N, C-alpha and C positions, 0 to 999 in steps of 0.2 A: 521522570515519573516516581522513581524509588526515593522516597524521602529519607529512608535509613541509609542511603548510599551518601557518604560524605565526600566523595570525589567530584571533581568538576563534571558537570553535565556535558554530554556530547553535543546536544542540541538544547538551546534555551529559547522559549517563545513566550513573550509577555504582550498581551493585549494587541494581537494581530488582527487587522481588518483587511478584507478584499472587496473592492468595488468594481463592478463592470458597469461603467456609465453611472446611471442612477440606481443600479440594483446592488444591495449590500449582501454579497454572497456569503462572506464569513465575517462574524461579529465577535470581536473581543476574545480571540482564542489565545489561551495559554497553556502551556505543557512543558514537561522536561523529558528528555530521553538520555539514558546513560549507555555506556559502552556495554554491548553484550545483551541489551534488553530487547524483548520482543513485545512490541506495543501495537495494538489494534485500533484503528478509527472505524467505527461502525455506524451505520445509519442507512436509511433508505435513499433511493435516487433523489437528487435535489436537495440533500440535507447539507451540502457543502464540503463533504469529506474529500472528493477528488480536488476541489479547488484548494483546500487546505494543503493537500499533499503537493500539488504543483507550486504553490507559494513557497513551501518549505524547501523544495528543490531548486527554486529559482527558474521555474519554466512558465510563468504567467507572461503571456504576450503583452508587452507594455504598450502596444497600440490599443489593446483592448481592456486591460485591467490595471488597477493601481493597488499596490500592497504597501500598507503602512503598519508599523509595529513599534511599540515602546522599547522592546528588545528583541532582537532576532540574531542569535549568536551560534556559531559552530566552533567547537573546541575554544570557546571563549573569545573567538574573533567575530566582530559584528559582520553580518551579512549585508547590512544596509548602512549607508551613510546618510547624513542629513540632506533632504531634498533630492535623493536619488532613489531609483528603484532597485529591486533585487536583480543581481546579475543573473545572466541567462543560464549560467551552470557554476557549480561550486566544486572544486576538486575534492574528492573523497566522499562526495555524495553521488549516488546513482539511482535511477528510477526505472521501475518496470511500468510502462504505460499500458493503459487499458485496452486501447486500440493498436493492436500490433501491426496491422496492415499498413496504417499511416505512419507508423513509428520507425518501420524498417526501410532501408534503402531498397527501392523496388528493382533497380537494375544491377545491383551487385549480388553475388552468390552469398548464401548464408555463411559459407566457410570463410569467405574473405572478410566478412563483417566481425565474426567472432575472433579469428586469428589476428585481425587488426588491432583489437583492443588488447589481446594477450601479448602481442609482440611489443606493443608500446609500453605496457605496464610492467611486463616481466622480463623484457630483454630476451625473448625466446627466439631460437631459429625458426624458419619457416616450417621445417618438418616437426620440430618439437611443439610448436604452436598448434599445428594441426592435430597431432596426437592428443594434446591436452583438450582441444575443442571437442573432439570425439568423446573423450573421457567425460567431459561435463555434460554432453548431451545424452550419453548413456545413463548418467546418474539421474537425469530427468525423464527417464523412460523412453527415449527415442531408440527404436529398434534398429533402423537402418541409418545410422548416423552419417555414414560416408555418402549416401544418397542425398540425405538433407543438407550436408555440406555443399554439394554440388548444385543445389537447387537455388532458384530465386524465390523470394517470399511469395510471389504470386502463384507459384506452383504448389504451394503447401496449403494444407487445411488451416483453419482458424486456430485450433488447438496446437497445432504443430508450430505455428508462428508465435503463439504465446510462449512456448517453451524456448523457442529460439531467442526471444525477448529476455527471458530469464537468464539464459546462458550468456548473452551479451552483457547484461546489467551486472552480473556477478563476476564477469571475466577480469575485471579490474581490481577484485577484492576490496570494494569500497568499505569505508568505516561506518557509513549510513546508507542502507538500502531502503528506498521507499517503493513499495509494490502496490499498484493500484489494481484491485480485483485480480490477483495473479492466477486465480483458479476458475475464473468465470467461463472461459471457453474450453475447459477440460473436463473429461469424465471424472467420476468420483475417485478412482483408484490413481489416475495420473495426477489429479489435483492434490491427493494427500502426498504423493510422492514428491510433488513439487514443493509443498509447504514443508516436508521434512528437510529438503535441500536448503531452503531459505533459512529455516529456523536453526538448522545445523550450524550455519555460519555464525548465528549469535551464540549458540551453546558453546561453540569453540572459542568464543571470545573474539572472533575476527570482525564482527560487525554488529551494529545495531539494526534491528529490522523494524520498520514501521509500515504495516500492511493495512490497506484500506479495503473493507468488505461490507457487504450487506448481510452476511451470515454471522449471526451472533453465536452460533454453535462453533464455528471456525475460530472465533475469538477465545471461546472457553477452552478449546482443545490446544491452541497454539500460542496464545499471548500470555505475557506476564502480566500486562496492564491493559485496560480497555478504556477507550475514549469514545464516549457516546455523542453523536451530533444529531441535532434537531433543528431545522430551519435556520441553518447557518451558525448555530451556537453549540458550544460544548456544554451539554446539560448534566453530564455525569462522567466521573473519572475515578476508576477503582481497580484494584487488582482482580485479574480474571477469576481468582480462586473465591472472590466475594461477590460474584455476579448474582448468586441466589439471595444476596442481601441488598440488592440494588433498591433505590428509594424513588427515582424519578419515574413518573407514569410512562414516559416514552420507553425507558428501558424495560420496564415491566411489560409493556405492550409488545416489544420485540420478543421478550422471552416467552410470553404466553401464546404468541403466534406460531411458535415452532411446533410442527406435527410431532406427535409422540405416540408411542404404542398405547398408553393409558387414555389417549383421546381419540383412538380409532373408532370407537363405538358411539361417539357423540353425534347427535342430530345436528349440532351447530358447533363450528370451530370458532374459537376466539380470534378476532382480528383488531386492529386498532385504526381509527379514523385520523390519519395525520393531517387530513385537510380541513379538520373541524375549525369552526370560527373562534373557538376558545384558544388561549395560549398554550394549553396542555392538550395532548392527544386523548382521544376518548376511546376506551375499550368497548368494542361492540361484538357482534357475533354475525356469522355468515351461515346460511343453511347448508346442510350437507347434501 
């Protein structure tokens, strides 16, 4: 993303397409991510942002979808070969999935799932891995970490499972962490603590963070760069500090639809009609 950065991009994507049968889910997507950067992909449900994240992480089910790209490379090494599909996983890339219940092992304890990653990647003893797992859960706002460690995913709330997913995904200290709606099941305070944990990895230079969200204010607060998706396409790509200077109607629609104190007394709040028949979204209004 950072055109001023002369180093090799951690992730290079040129003209990536994803098809589910006859449905063109992601169209001609191109972007760059550098080490230590925090990049947000924002858009409404159905805009293609989750599919793009899954394609970049190598998690598209090849029985259902096809991924093609002119270039898709991680640390300069291609993730695809001619006439082959993306591998199911890529060393150094980790992902926080949106649906934690279906992503966690339902029969294993949370502790065994986190410590399994820690022991494999850091060569820790069982006791040291358990202590590190508790430390990481504490950092994510888990108050009774030992109880959570002894529990199975089905015994925990959705928000707690989401934090467990974050702990597992970061346990291997990945170079690129893709997080799909990492705060969607969390309350505001825990969500902010989780984002601080994720972005802290990038701030320390240990990882690049690519997070997927529908919340454009979250982008402004935690991202260095913002990638805006609309109907499967990247329609705008700009530094987060320049969001106020966005040009595309869809980005402007997202920004204008955020409730603010100065709009509290309005009889009609601005919304956008992303299902309009025109190629560009239409700014409309809804009665208060």
